[in-house]
Backbone bond lengths (Angstrom), bond angles and torsions (degrees), N, CA, C in turn:
res aa  C-N    CA-C-N  psi(-1)  N-CA   C-N-CA  omega(-1)  CA-C   N-CA-C  phi
1 X - - - 1.356 - - 1.513 116.81 -
2 X 1.297 122.10 141.06 1.372 124.18 176.60 1.524 108.36 -59.85
3 X 1.395 117.57 135.33 1.376 123.19 -174.09 1.524 111.53 -58.93
4 X 1.342 115.94 -40.39 1.582 117.04 -178.10 1.480 109.37 -71.31
5 X 1.362 118.18 -37.11 1.535 118.32 173.83 1.510 111.71 -60.61
6 X 1.343 115.43 -42.39 1.455 117.60 177.26 1.446 110.73 -62.49
7 X 1.421 118.39 -39.53 1.447 119.99 -178.94 1.576 110.29 -63.29
8 X 1.306 111.01 -42.16 1.526 116.88 -179.07 1.594 108.54 -62.14
9 X 1.313 112.83 -40.99 1.488 117.32 179.90 1.537 111.57 -62.28
10 X 1.300 115.29 -37.92 1.499 122.82 178.34 1.443 111.54 -70.66
11 X 1.439 113.77 -40.70 1.426 115.05 176.96 1.494 115.59 -60.96
12 X 1.436 111.90 -45.78 1.545 117.03 175.50 1.520 109.02 -59.87
13 X 1.272 117.66 -44.27 1.541 118.14 -178.08 1.588 108.30 -61.29
14 X 1.353 118.24 -36.05 1.387 123.08 178.16 1.480 114.35 -61.85
15 X 1.401 111.71 -26.23 1.458 117.56 -178.76 1.544 110.42 -95.77
16 X 1.331 116.02 8.17 1.495 121.17 -177.88 1.448 116.63 82.55
17 X 1.323 120.36 14.09 1.478 125.78 177.94 1.480 111.84 -100.13
18 X 1.295 119.73 120.09 1.412 125.50 -179.47 1.428 107.59 -81.07
19 X 1.379 125.57 101.49 1.430 124.55 -175.81 1.539 111.53 -115.20
20 X 1.367 118.43 130.51 1.467 117.87 171.40 1.451 110.28 -80.71
21 X 1.310 114.94 -178.87 1.435 121.48 -173.44 1.552 109.45 -61.21
22 X 1.292 117.82 -42.46 1.452 124.05 -178.86 1.431 112.51 -54.43
23 X 1.331 115.67 -50.26 1.491 122.87 -178.63 1.530 111.21 -66.15
24 X 1.375 117.81 -41.13 1.412 123.73 177.39 1.556 113.13 -61.73
25 X 1.361 113.47 -42.81 1.515 123.70 -178.99 1.530 106.13 -66.07
26 X 1.286 121.31 -43.95 1.468 120.48 -178.82 1.500 111.05 -66.84
27 X 1.323 120.50 -41.51 1.371 121.86 -177.54 1.537 110.36 -68.21
28 X 1.387 117.21 -39.54 1.472 120.45 174.80 1.528 110.88 -60.74
29 X 1.336 117.83 -49.89 1.419 115.61 -176.20 1.631 112.81 -70.02
30 X 1.319 115.90 -27.71 1.493 116.58 169.37 1.437 115.16 -59.99
31 X 1.344 116.97 -41.68 1.402 123.00 178.62 1.485 111.87 -70.27
32 X 1.357 114.56 -50.81 1.548 122.13 -178.28 1.501 111.45 -58.36
33 X 1.299 115.39 -45.49 1.562 118.57 -174.88 1.488 110.31 -95.66
34 X 1.319 120.13 -4.39 1.517 121.72 176.20 1.549 106.36 59.18
35 X 1.341 116.63 42.25 1.512 115.37 178.19 1.621 105.06 -118.88
36 X 1.323 113.97 144.17 1.389 117.24 -179.74 1.474 113.88 -60.20
37 X 1.357 115.60 148.09 1.475 119.51 -175.73 1.536 102.24 -114.02
38 X 1.325 114.09 126.82 1.416 123.89 179.02 1.549 106.81 -103.77
39 X 1.384 115.44 117.44 1.433 116.65 178.33 1.453 111.75 -115.39
40 X 1.339 113.08 125.23 1.481 117.26 176.07 1.539 114.39 -116.71
41 X 1.290 119.46 156.79 1.427 124.37 -179.47 1.456 108.94 163.21
42 X 1.276 117.07 178.13 1.506 122.99 -179.78 1.502 106.91 -70.23
43 X 1.329 112.75 158.95 1.512 118.24 173.72 1.476 114.02 -60.31
44 X 1.316 118.65 135.64 1.468 121.70 172.27 1.495 113.37 86.18
45 X 1.372 117.17 19.50 1.448 117.68 178.11 1.621 111.40 -98.47
46 X 1.298 117.32 -4.51 1.455 119.15 176.36 1.537 114.55 107.76
47 X 1.311 116.77 20.43 1.461 120.07 179.90 1.531 113.79 -64.20
48 X 1.340 113.12 -49.94 1.453 117.56 179.08 1.561 111.85 -65.00
49 X 1.310 114.75 -34.88 1.465 119.52 -179.13 1.479 110.03 -59.22
50 X 1.388 118.82 -31.43 1.461 115.73 -178.80 1.493 112.09 -64.87
51 X 1.306 121.33 -35.53 1.493 122.92 175.75 1.448 111.29 -66.15
52 X 1.302 116.45 -45.50 1.529 120.49 178.00 1.514 112.65 -58.07
53 X 1.325 116.71 -46.57 1.529 121.01 -178.68 1.565 107.36 -69.38
54 X 1.247 114.44 -37.91 1.559 119.26 179.65 1.455 109.14 -60.38
55 X 1.343 121.42 -41.09 1.427 122.26 177.67 1.487 113.94 -68.33
56 X 1.327 114.38 -42.45 1.471 118.68 175.74 1.563 113.57 -61.64
57 X 1.335 113.60 -40.04 1.487 117.31 176.52 1.413 113.78 -66.88
58 X 1.351 122.13 -33.25 1.439 125.85 178.57 1.438 111.12 -80.99
59 X 1.305 120.38 -17.83 1.363 124.24 -175.76 1.560 115.56 73.85
60 X 1.308 114.24 27.90 1.439 121.88 -178.74 1.544 111.83 -119.86
61 X 1.350 114.05 173.66 1.517 118.28 -178.47 1.542 108.04 -78.11
62 X 1.340 113.89 156.87 1.434 125.12 169.97 1.545 107.40 -107.44
63 X 1.238 114.26 128.39 1.499 120.38 175.10 1.601 105.29 -119.09
64 X 1.351 110.41 123.45 1.518 115.52 -176.07 1.473 109.55 -112.01
65 X 1.362 113.34 130.64 1.383 122.39 169.46 1.561 106.42 -113.98
66 X 1.410 113.74 108.69 1.481 122.86 176.83 1.473 110.72 -81.80
67 X 1.252 119.12 117.27 1.406 118.73 -174.12 1.665 112.01 -91.83
68 X 1.180 119.89 152.38 1.459 124.68 -177.65 1.529 107.18 -157.18
69 X 1.298 113.05 164.88 1.573 121.29 -178.11 1.506 103.50 -63.81
70 X 1.268 119.11 130.62 1.431 120.42 174.13 1.501 114.37 97.96
71 X 1.340 115.05 -8.42 1.509 121.12 179.06 1.574 108.15 -62.17
72 X 1.367 114.63 124.69 1.467 116.79 -179.05 1.557 109.08 -111.13
73 X 1.275 111.60 178.35 1.513 116.64 -174.21 1.559 109.79 -71.19
74 X 1.302 115.62 -32.80 1.482 118.86 178.83 1.525 113.91 -59.05
75 X 1.343 110.56 -46.37 1.506 115.01 -175.84 1.569 108.73 -73.26
76 X 1.306 116.18 -26.36 1.537 114.65 179.21 1.486 112.46 -86.01
77 X 1.364 114.40 -14.58 1.519 113.88 -168.42 1.555 110.56 -115.82
78 X 1.248 118.67 -62.96 1.521 115.35 177.74 1.567 107.21 -162.31
79 X 1.311 114.27 163.51 1.506 122.80 170.58 1.498 108.46 -136.88
80 X 1.243 120.09 158.45 1.453 125.10 170.91 1.442 109.82 -84.66
81 X 1.295 118.51 136.88 1.515 123.91 174.97 1.511 106.98 -79.55
82 X 1.345 114.60 86.40 1.406 119.92 -176.00 1.489 116.19 -66.13
83 X 1.390 119.19 -27.25 1.465 122.63 179.03 1.511 107.51 -73.01
84 X 1.295 117.56 -40.35 1.533 119.80 -177.57 1.581 107.42 -71.59
85 X 1.395 115.15 -34.04 1.525 116.40 176.67 1.507 107.97 -60.83
86 X 1.300 116.58 -48.68 1.519 121.57 -167.95 1.566 103.54 -67.08
87 X 1.285 119.76 -39.19 1.424 121.63 176.14 1.487 116.08 -62.61
88 X 1.335 112.16 -41.84 1.442 117.99 178.09 1.562 111.84 -68.27
89 X 1.299 117.86 -36.18 1.472 121.32 176.19 1.467 109.48 -62.68
90 X 1.313 120.53 -47.11 1.587 120.93 177.54 1.437 111.82 -63.50
91 X 1.309 120.79 -40.26 1.457 121.27 -176.27 1.640 109.56 -70.02
92 X 1.285 117.18 -23.35 1.449 121.05 -177.22 1.503 113.27 -107.55
93 X 1.366 115.30 18.50 1.535 116.28 179.96 1.508 112.18 -64.61
94 X 1.249 122.75 -24.57 1.460 124.39 177.22 1.487 113.68 -95.35
95 X 1.283 119.61 11.03 1.451 122.92 -177.65 1.565 109.58 -71.01
96 X 1.281 109.13 155.32 1.561 114.42 175.91 1.530 111.90 -88.66
97 X 1.308 112.77 -5.54 1.518 110.96 -178.48 1.445 115.91 -71.67
98 X 1.331 116.61 157.28 1.529 123.32 -172.57 1.603 107.07 -73.52
99 X 1.248 116.93 162.38 1.439 119.86 174.36 1.550 113.04 -59.49
100 X 1.308 113.33 -38.47 1.495 117.22 178.02 1.511 109.76 -62.58
101 X 1.232 117.47 -43.59 1.489 120.69 179.33 1.544 111.71 -61.40
102 X 1.362 115.25 -46.75 1.403 120.58 -179.06 1.577 111.20 -62.49
103 X 1.417 114.02 -41.93 1.422 118.12 178.02 1.473 113.02 -62.05
104 X 1.400 116.53 -42.64 1.430 119.77 177.95 1.522 116.39 -63.27
105 X 1.322 114.46 -27.54 1.501 123.23 -179.68 1.556 108.09 -73.04
106 X 1.329 116.47 -45.79 1.448 116.47 -172.96 1.512 113.10 -81.04
107 X 1.364 114.04 -12.40 1.483 118.06 172.39 1.509 108.80 -111.02
108 X 1.334 117.61 56.01 1.435 128.01 175.35 1.474 109.03 -123.92
109 X 1.333 117.84 171.74 1.452 122.49 -172.69 1.556 114.73 -57.09
110 X 1.341 119.71 -34.06 1.488 118.58 -178.33 1.506 109.53 -62.24
111 X 1.318 118.46 -23.22 1.467 119.40 -179.77 1.509 114.62 -98.27
112 X 1.287 116.55 13.31 1.528 125.09 -175.98 1.565 107.80 -96.00
113 X 1.324 116.85 132.54 1.372 124.86 168.94 1.574 109.76 -96.90
114 X 1.274 116.58 102.81 1.474 119.69 -175.92 1.541 108.65 -72.84
115 X 1.332 119.05 124.59 1.463 122.24 169.22 1.489 107.78 -95.11
116 X 1.350 117.75 -178.79 1.550 120.42 -164.40 1.552 111.77 -53.65
117 X 1.352 118.72 -48.27 1.477 118.25 -173.56 1.528 111.20 -63.00
118 X 1.287 115.88 -48.26 1.446 119.09 -179.92 1.513 109.83 -63.56
119 X 1.208 118.00 -44.63 1.504 124.22 -179.42 1.486 108.80 -60.69
120 X 1.331 119.31 -33.00 1.499 119.78 -178.33 1.533 111.35 -73.82
121 X 1.219 116.70 -33.39 1.512 120.22 -171.35 1.540 108.95 -95.41
122 X 1.319 115.76 -0.01 1.614 115.20 179.87 1.540 109.11 -115.39
123 X 1.332 120.71 9.36 1.409 121.57 173.80 1.485 113.77 -78.86
124 X 1.383 116.94 140.73 1.393 120.63 175.41 1.551 112.92 -64.36
125 X 1.295 116.30 -36.53 1.472 125.03 178.99 1.496 107.69 -105.08
126 X 1.358 119.43 126.41 1.390 122.52 -175.81 1.531 111.21 -58.31
127 X 1.335 121.75 123.37 1.421 123.17 176.67 1.514 111.34 -90.78
128 X 1.274 117.24 174.29 1.558 118.05 167.45 1.537 103.97 -98.46
129 X 1.314 114.52 123.48 1.481 123.74 177.51 1.524 109.04 -98.91
130 X 1.264 114.44 115.67 1.487 124.43 -176.76 1.547 106.48 -99.74
131 X 1.366 122.27 107.39 1.395 124.90 171.92 1.515 107.07 -95.27
132 X 1.319 119.42 94.65 1.402 124.17 -165.21 1.608 108.95 -91.37
133 X 1.353 110.96 127.29 1.550 117.14 174.23 1.413 108.26 63.03
134 X 1.413 119.18 54.34 1.444 123.31 175.29 1.470 114.33 -60.90
135 X 1.362 115.47 -24.24 1.514 117.89 179.48 1.519 111.12 -69.06
136 X 1.395 119.52 -18.37 1.428 118.66 175.70 1.562 114.30 -76.18
137 X 1.377 119.26 -19.23 1.381 119.91 178.81 1.442 113.70 -81.83
138 X 1.358 118.80 162.33 1.463 121.68 -175.15 1.538 106.22 -79.00
139 X 1.336 109.30 165.12 1.556 118.79 -175.06 1.456 107.14 -65.45
140 X 1.289 120.80 -32.05 1.505 122.97 178.39 1.524 110.46 -60.33
141 X 1.387 114.87 -45.44 1.451 114.23 179.19 1.503 113.39 -68.76
142 X 1.300 113.86 -33.47 1.505 117.43 175.91 1.520 111.47 -56.84
143 X 1.212 113.34 -42.48 1.561 120.97 178.26 1.505 109.26 -64.46
144 X 1.262 119.39 -43.15 1.503 121.90 178.03 1.552 111.49 -65.92
145 X 1.389 113.71 -43.39 1.465 119.26 174.21 1.548 108.14 -51.78
146 X 1.355 115.77 -52.12 1.390 117.35 -172.66 1.496 113.97 -57.21
147 X 1.341 117.97 -33.77 1.487 122.26 178.81 1.582 105.63 -65.54
148 X 1.339 119.78 -44.19 1.460 124.73 -175.75 1.518 109.30 -63.59
149 X 1.342 116.99 -40.09 1.445 119.92 179.84 1.453 117.32 -78.65
150 X 1.386 114.18 -15.64 1.506 117.24 179.53 1.559 109.58 -76.90
151 X 1.346 117.55 -37.52 1.504 118.84 -169.78 1.555 109.62 -123.34
152 X 1.357 116.45 -11.01 1.417 123.72 -176.62 1.616 108.69 48.07
153 X 1.252 108.70 53.57 1.534 120.21 174.74 1.484 110.31 -145.27
154 X 1.328 114.92 150.90 1.420 117.88 173.73 1.565 107.70 -133.70
155 X 1.314 117.94 157.08 1.379 125.45 178.15 1.525 111.15 -111.31
156 X 1.297 121.60 120.12 1.495 125.44 174.56 1.461 107.21 -107.03
157 X 1.339 119.68 106.31 1.533 118.34 -179.20 1.481 117.25 -34.96
158 X 1.361 118.58 -46.97 1.348 119.79 -170.34 1.559 115.37 -78.87
159 X 1.290 111.65 -17.44 1.583 119.95 -175.61 1.435 111.18 -113.02
160 X 1.312 122.27 -44.47 1.450 128.02 -178.37 1.521 106.73 124.65
161 X 1.405 111.27 -157.79 1.458 120.95 179.37 1.454 114.40 -88.27
162 X 1.357 118.34 129.94 1.352 125.86 179.88 1.534 109.15 -112.43
163 X 1.379 117.33 120.63 1.504 119.04 -177.81 1.526 107.75 -112.29
164 X 1.294 110.82 146.86 1.444 117.14 -179.73 1.498 116.26 -61.77
165 X 1.308 123.51 120.80 1.431 121.31 175.49 1.620 113.97 -75.33
166 X 1.316 108.13 -28.14 1.594 114.09 174.69 1.482 104.49 -133.93
167 X 1.323 115.12 113.68 1.481 122.16 -179.72 1.555 112.26 -62.12
168 X 1.377 118.33 117.48 1.444 118.71 -176.95 1.506 112.54 -70.05
169 X 1.294 115.52 154.55 1.483 122.32 170.29 1.544 105.28 -81.78
170 X 1.309 112.24 130.37 1.459 117.74 -172.85 1.533 116.65 -120.57
171 X 1.316 114.66 121.26 1.455 120.24 177.79 1.567 109.15 -114.85
172 X 1.257 117.56 129.88 1.524 122.41 177.45 1.508 104.78 -118.76
173 X 1.333 114.89 134.90 1.431 117.39 177.14 1.583 106.76 -118.54
174 X 1.332 116.27 154.88 1.485 126.03 179.04 1.522 110.04 -145.16
175 X 1.341 116.41 137.82 1.383 120.59 176.16 1.644 106.95 -101.95
176 X 1.341 115.66 6.78 1.505 118.26 176.98 1.501 112.05 67.65
177 X 1.242 118.80 32.35 1.429 120.58 173.02 1.572 111.98 -72.51
178 X 1.294 112.58 -20.29 1.552 119.30 169.25 1.600 103.74 -151.75
179 X 1.262 111.86 158.87 1.440 122.40 -177.46 1.598 109.51 -78.27
180 X 1.266 119.29 123.11 1.460 121.43 175.49 1.441 115.21 -73.55
181 X 1.298 117.10 157.24 1.535 119.14 -176.51 1.540 111.00 -71.81
182 X 1.307 114.59 154.87 1.366 118.97 177.40 1.578 115.05 -65.64
183 X 1.284 116.40 -27.95 1.465 120.47 -177.15 1.541 110.40 -68.40
184 X 1.370 114.48 -40.17 1.496 120.46 177.52 1.589 108.76 -64.93
185 X 1.301 112.18 -47.39 1.468 116.56 -178.64 1.570 112.42 -62.21
186 X 1.272 117.80 -36.40 1.456 121.58 178.16 1.622 111.19 -64.54
187 X 1.355 108.79 -28.84 1.534 114.92 -178.54 1.418 111.19 -72.11
188 X 1.325 117.41 -27.39 1.464 123.30 -166.49 1.540 115.34 -108.74
189 X 1.348 119.75 156.44 1.450 124.43 165.22 1.640 103.41 -77.79
190 X 1.290 115.62 152.04 1.507 118.03 -174.34 1.496 108.44 -117.70
191 X 1.340 114.07 138.78 1.545 119.02 170.69 1.478 107.74 -140.47
192 X 1.381 118.58 136.34 1.369 125.65 176.94 1.536 104.25 -109.60
193 X 1.348 113.97 130.83 1.440 116.57 174.16 1.559 110.13 -116.67
194 X 1.250 115.93 119.43 1.542 119.86 -175.55 1.571 105.22 -97.84
195 X 1.260 112.34 172.75 1.427 123.20 173.14 1.595 107.03 -54.43
196 X 1.321 121.09 133.49 1.482 120.73 178.82 1.459 114.25 -66.13
197 X 1.381 111.66 156.13 1.521 118.14 177.13 1.575 103.85 -75.77
198 X 1.320 116.30 172.66 1.392 122.85 -177.28 1.592 109.99 -60.51
199 X 1.277 114.51 -44.49 1.503 117.34 179.17 1.490 114.29 -64.43
200 X 1.381 117.28 -38.98 1.443 119.03 178.06 1.495 112.33 -69.56
201 X 1.317 117.61 -41.71 1.490 122.61 -178.38 1.555 109.28 -66.07
202 X 1.338 117.87 -37.10 1.447 122.29 179.69 1.579 110.25 -65.10
203 X 1.355 111.66 -39.20 1.484 118.09 178.68 1.533 108.31 -66.28
204 X 1.343 115.74 -40.90 1.531 117.88 -177.72 1.513 105.98 -65.03
205 X 1.290 119.96 -43.74 1.435 120.41 -175.93 1.523 110.68 -64.27
206 X 1.239 116.99 -39.81 1.501 120.46 178.04 1.507 113.84 -65.01
207 X 1.440 115.21 -38.16 1.374 117.21 -176.75 1.614 111.66 -78.41
208 X 1.314 111.04 -36.83 1.546 112.93 -177.85 1.451 112.59 -81.91
209 X 1.370 115.88 -29.85 1.498 114.93 179.65 1.514 105.61 -128.64
210 X 1.320 111.39 75.08 1.550 118.41 -175.72 1.547 114.77 -58.39
211 X 1.283 120.01 -19.65 1.500 119.47 -177.51 1.513 113.04 -86.19
212 X 1.381 115.07 0.90 1.537 118.39 -178.81 1.521 107.39 -72.97
213 X 1.352 113.97 143.95 1.514 124.54 -179.95 1.501 103.00 -72.54
214 X 1.378 119.34 143.99 1.396 124.18 -178.83 1.540 113.99 -59.25
215 X 1.372 115.01 -38.15 1.443 118.01 -176.28 1.646 105.10 -71.68
216 X 1.200 117.92 -43.83 1.503 119.44 -178.18 1.492 107.27 -64.34
217 X 1.321 121.14 -38.39 1.478 124.32 -177.07 1.487 106.64 -63.62
218 X 1.289 118.55 -42.23 1.472 122.88 -175.34 1.574 108.74 -69.26
219 X 1.372 110.61 -42.46 1.595 113.59 177.49 1.542 112.30 -59.91
220 X 1.328 113.19 -44.06 1.498 120.65 -179.51 1.494 108.33 -59.06
221 X 1.362 119.70 -57.21 1.477 124.45 -179.85 1.511 112.17 -50.88
222 X 1.390 112.65 -49.94 1.468 114.65 -178.60 1.541 114.20 -66.05
223 X 1.291 116.83 -40.35 1.442 123.48 177.31 1.514 107.28 -56.34
224 X 1.323 118.80 -50.94 1.491 121.57 178.75 1.486 113.42 -56.07
225 X 1.356 115.86 -41.31 1.436 116.39 176.60 1.476 115.95 -64.65
226 X 1.316 117.23 -30.53 1.459 120.36 175.49 1.403 115.13 -78.05
227 X 1.324 117.87 -39.53 1.468 122.69 -177.84 1.570 111.81 -68.43
228 X 1.329 115.88 -24.16 1.478 117.77 179.57 1.531 109.83 -74.56
229 X 1.283 121.34 -11.93 1.414 124.52 176.00 1.393 115.18 -79.90
230 X 1.344 114.69 -12.34 1.535 120.36 177.86 1.508 110.61 -89.88
231 X 1.349 112.91 134.69 1.450 118.62 -177.33 1.507 108.10 -72.35
232 X 1.338 112.65 111.85 1.501 118.57 -178.91 1.466 111.88 -125.37
233 X 1.309 116.53 166.73 1.502 120.64 -178.16 1.553 104.42 -70.34
234 X 1.309 115.44 -45.53 1.489 119.64 -178.79 1.495 109.71 -133.61
235 X 1.329 119.18 105.28 1.433 123.94 -175.73 1.602 106.82 -73.32
236 X 1.296 119.50 129.53 1.448 121.98 -177.28 1.580 109.03 -69.89
237 X 1.301 111.94 136.32 1.488 120.23 -176.51 1.530 111.02 -98.57
238 X 1.306 121.95 -165.32 1.357 127.69 -178.64 1.617 108.49 -70.86
239 X 1.271 119.53 -29.49 1.392 120.84 178.15 1.543 111.01 -64.83
240 X 1.368 116.26 -39.05 1.492 115.66 177.68 1.469 112.01 -74.65
241 X 1.426 119.37 -25.81 1.500 123.06 174.19 1.485 105.82 -60.73
242 X 1.266 117.95 -50.28 1.431 120.61 -176.77 1.531 115.12 -63.14
243 X 1.333 112.42 -44.49 1.535 119.03 178.20 1.557 110.60 -61.96
244 X 1.375 112.86 -36.09 1.451 119.47 -179.08 1.579 108.63 -70.45
245 X 1.224 116.55 -42.05 1.459 121.02 178.45 1.570 111.54 -61.45
246 X 1.401 114.04 -45.86 1.354 116.28 173.44 1.527 118.35 -60.85
247 X 1.335 111.82 -37.11 1.474 118.97 179.81 1.585 109.31 -68.71
248 X 1.327 118.89 -39.98 1.436 120.35 177.45 1.505 111.76 -63.83
249 X 1.364 116.41 -36.45 1.443 117.90 179.76 1.549 109.70 -70.46
250 X 1.382 116.93 -37.21 1.415 118.86 179.67 1.582 112.85 -65.26
251 X 1.372 110.87 -23.75 1.463 115.40 -178.40 1.566 109.61 -97.97
252 X 1.378 115.90 7.02 1.500 121.50 173.04 1.544 107.53 62.27
253 X 1.292 116.47 35.89 1.493 119.71 176.00 1.595 109.44 -91.82
254 X 1.344 109.92 136.56 1.552 112.91 -175.39 1.524 110.58 -109.61
255 X 1.319 119.11 -11.04 1.439 123.46 177.55 1.457 110.02 -151.05
256 X 1.412 116.43 169.18 1.385 118.52 178.69 1.645 110.45 -96.95
257 X 1.345 112.36 132.29 1.384 114.79 176.25 1.606 102.33 -141.96
258 X 1.365 114.57 174.68 1.462 118.72 -170.54 1.609 108.82 -64.66
259 X 1.371 117.84 -42.68 1.428 116.19 176.90 1.452 117.22 -60.36
260 X 1.289 114.00 -40.68 1.505 120.96 -177.96 1.561 109.06 -65.37
261 X 1.315 116.39 -48.66 1.447 117.61 179.53 1.416 111.29 -61.24
262 X 1.443 118.54 -49.68 1.503 120.80 -176.73 1.521 111.71 -57.39
263 X 1.304 118.13 -35.32 1.502 123.52 -179.31 1.505 112.94 -66.40
264 X 1.384 113.86 -27.53 1.465 117.58 -171.53 1.557 110.13 -116.01
265 X 1.298 118.20 18.20 1.427 117.69 -179.49 1.532 113.01 -60.39
266 X 1.384 116.24 -29.35 1.410 118.97 177.24 1.529 119.41 -62.51
267 X 1.291 109.63 -18.53 1.547 116.74 178.19 1.517 106.29 -80.10
268 X 1.292 124.82 -30.99 1.420 125.54 -168.99 1.533 107.69 -97.96
269 X 1.316 116.17 -36.35 1.567 118.04 -171.19 1.526 112.07 -118.70
270 X 1.248 116.86 122.94 1.445 122.78 -177.51 1.483 116.92 -97.90
271 X 1.407 115.78 8.92 1.420 120.35 172.81 1.486 108.36 -128.64
272 X 1.373 118.46 136.28 1.398 124.78 -177.64 1.495 109.29 -55.31
273 X 1.292 120.21 -47.03 1.477 124.53 -176.90 1.530 110.45 -60.29
274 X 1.267 119.73 -39.78 1.469 121.95 174.90 1.549 112.92 -63.58
275 X 1.345 117.97 -45.38 1.379 122.25 176.05 1.471 113.81 -60.92
276 X 1.339 114.93 -41.80 1.540 120.37 177.41 1.480 113.94 -63.68
277 X 1.398 113.19 -42.22 1.456 121.73 -175.67 1.611 106.03 -62.86
278 X 1.278 115.28 -47.84 1.474 120.36 -177.64 1.540 110.72 -62.82
279 X 1.397 114.11 -46.38 1.518 118.80 -177.92 1.534 109.69 -66.05
280 X 1.242 121.36 -40.45 1.437 120.54 -174.53 1.444 120.18 -90.70
281 X 1.358 118.73 -24.85 1.440 122.37 -170.85 1.623 110.28 -124.18
282 X 1.313 118.70 -21.54 1.527 115.37 -170.31 1.499 114.06 -126.78
283 X 1.296 118.63 -17.00 1.530 114.52 -167.98 1.415 110.41 -66.93
284 X 1.257 123.39 -39.36 1.491 123.77 -177.15 1.583 110.43 -67.63
285 X 1.305 112.51 -36.39 1.582 115.16 176.98 1.546 112.75 -68.28
286 X 1.428 111.40 -40.34 1.497 116.20 -177.58 1.544 107.44 -62.93
287 X 1.357 114.97 -46.07 1.482 117.08 -177.72 1.512 110.21 -68.78
288 X 1.243 116.71 -32.75 1.548 115.56 174.54 1.469 112.58 -66.60
289 X 1.319 114.96 -32.65 1.531 119.29 169.80 1.433 114.17 -55.50
290 X 1.306 114.74 -49.96 1.505 121.47 -178.09 1.578 109.24 -65.05
291 X 1.363 113.77 -38.42 1.563 118.83 -179.75 1.505 105.86 -65.79
292 X 1.329 119.57 -41.54 1.477 121.89 -178.78 1.505 110.54 -58.04
293 X 1.304 113.75 -42.17 1.500 117.37 178.76 1.478 113.89 -65.02
294 X 1.340 115.24 -34.80 1.523 118.40 177.42 1.559 109.38 -74.01
295 X 1.336 116.85 -38.17 1.551 114.77 177.60 1.440 114.76 -69.19
296 X 1.388 114.56 -28.91 1.556 117.34 -179.13 1.436 115.29 -60.64
297 X 1.331 117.65 -34.54 1.563 124.92 178.83 1.459 113.85 76.62
298 X 1.365 119.76 -7.29 1.417 119.23 177.22 1.526 111.52 -79.62
299 X 1.230 122.12 162.38 1.475 125.86 175.36 1.466 110.72 -56.94
300 X 1.353 118.76 137.52 1.492 124.72 177.30 1.532 108.25 -74.37
301 X 1.252 114.52 124.97 1.468 117.47 -179.04 1.569 108.10 -140.82
302 X 1.340 118.55 160.86 1.454 116.56 174.25 1.465 120.24 -57.37
303 X 1.402 114.38 -36.80 1.453 122.70 172.59 1.548 111.59 -59.90
304 X 1.303 116.37 -45.25 1.451 120.14 -176.50 1.511 110.76 -67.76
305 X 1.374 116.57 -38.55 1.444 119.43 178.14 1.489 110.50 -66.53
306 X 1.415 115.59 -40.13 1.476 114.20 176.36 1.483 115.34 -57.62
307 X 1.354 117.97 -39.66 1.420 124.34 178.59 1.558 110.76 -59.31
308 X 1.277 111.41 -41.03 1.593 117.28 179.41 1.478 109.93 -66.82
309 X 1.373 112.41 -43.34 1.489 114.22 -179.53 1.494 114.51 -63.88
310 X 1.250 115.02 -35.54 1.568 121.00 175.64 1.462 109.64 -57.77
311 X 1.286 118.93 -47.67 1.452 126.82 179.19 1.564 109.18 -57.29
312 X 1.283 115.68 -50.00 1.403 124.01 -177.55 1.572 110.39 -61.31
313 X 1.346 112.89 -42.22 1.533 115.14 179.14 1.513 108.91 -71.60
314 X 1.266 119.75 -28.58 1.536 120.72 177.53 1.506 113.01 -70.60
315 X 1.297 113.39 -23.05 1.521 113.17 176.98 1.565 116.10 -84.86
316 X 1.345 115.25 4.03 1.453 115.20 179.12 1.466 112.90 -70.17
């Protein structure tokens, strides 16, 4: 393995992020080439966490732009501090300065409210800029963002063009609620993060919730592997796995049983239909799958869990 990629993997591990070689390689190349990294995958698989851990590993700030429908360039870039401008106008009413001079003063940088994009390109030390859930923004904003990412400069009519003195590291995430444009994709390196394997999810649980019992951690990771094979409105991701683990510890539960899972379905499933489907049609079979793994006595692996899942599906 390339020594720098191994170092990135160790840095990520040191920050509690379980990264396989593909993730570490993408992060390394994004840093080395200073190219934006576009990460796609289902919600809750750790896309946003990559940017957070990347910032901690580089020892720099994380600046987050949360995208949503209707987000416009002004909200993402800058706004004028109108209250401060009005106060300044009143305080300088008796000034001898010309109107042009007063106008130039109130439309200068001290009266500018920097929003995430402008903040990211005006830092002396390059931050990590996280453009989270870019797929939720409109196509028009995506086109604007492409311009910013191409030159890392913005033009403010009253001030002029501001260029980045330190090019930020950029991470974009998408849950694929809509297809992103080819132009943006070409500008970025691409990384797909899938749901983790049993082995990886077990390691994540152990690192993130170190107080969890080994048996309970294995049961949780296996249950999640099995439940993701059920067709749901919203498949639970790693975030739900960790929340569920923490919830079970808070309830002092040491193993999975029907009562425990039923009581905590709200931690795993965020749609009533999904919770009802699991409770009425799948819960006994999923728990039976976990029990089968325990009775079997062999080491729990992704392959072994897949075999158990196939038997459960055959019983439908």
